C-alpha positions in Angstrom: -0.1 0.4 0.2 0.8 3.1 -1.0 2.0 6.2 1.3 0.2 9.4 1.2 0.4 13.3 2.2 -2.6 15.2 2.4 -2.5 18.9 3.6 -5.1 19.7 7.0 -6.9 23.9 6.3 -8.6 25.2 9.0 -11.5 28.3 8.8 -10.3 30.7 10.1 -10.9 33.8 9.7 -7.3 36.3 9.2 -5.8 40.2 8.7 -2.6 40.1 7.3 -0.8 42.7 5.1 2.2 42.2 2.8 5.2 43.5 3.7 7.3 45.3 1.4 10.9 45.3 3.6 12.5 43.2 5.7 10.9 43.3 9.6 11.2 42.9 13.2 7.3 43.8 14.8 7.9 43.5 19.0 5.2 41.8 20.1 4.2 40.7 24.0 5.8 37.2 23.2 9.0 38.5 21.2 9.7 40.1 17.8 8.5 38.0 14.9 10.8 38.4 12.0 9.5 38.0 8.3 11.5 39.1 5.2 10.4 41.0 2.4 7.7 39.3 0.5 6.7 37.8 4.0 3.1 38.5 5.3 1.8 38.9 8.5 -0.6 37.1 10.0 -3.0 38.7 13.3 -5.5 35.8 13.7 -9.5 35.8 15.8 -7.3 35.7 19.4 -5.3 38.6 18.5 -1.3 36.4 17.8 1.0 38.1 15.6 2.3 35.8 13.2 4.1 35.5 10.3 4.0 33.6 7.2 6.0 32.7 3.6 5.0 34.4 0.9 4.5 30.6 -0.8 2.9 29.0 2.2 0.3 32.5 2.4 -1.0 32.0 -1.2 -1.0 27.8 -0.2 -3.0 28.0 2.0 -4.9 31.8 1.7 -7.9 33.4 0.4 -10.3 36.0 -0.1 -12.9 36.0 2.1 -15.5 37.9 0.9 -19.6 38.4 1.6 -21.6 36.1 0.3 -23.1 37.7 -2.2 -19.7 39.2 -3.6 -18.4 36.1 -6.6 -14.8 33.9 -5.2 -11.9 35.2 -6.4 -9.9 32.0 -7.0 -6.2 32.4 -9.3 -5.7 28.8 -8.5 -2.7 27.9 -6.4 1.2 28.2 -7.4 3.0 25.3 -8.2 4.2 23.2 -4.8 1.1 23.5 -3.0 
């Protein structure tokens, strides 16, 4: 029997911004370092995290209102 890998995704709405320059953001839990092109993500619990552009594109898509059309540009290679 062949082993197959699956990626689990959870429905989670986050606020995110893509950064243009390397940054270090101080938080109560330490410093969050993000590289240019990466994303800063604020989850529903107020936790700040970082994500590479490739991982972000593979994991998140724009959340919209129920009356808005879904946006789908496809996933980058490797997702």
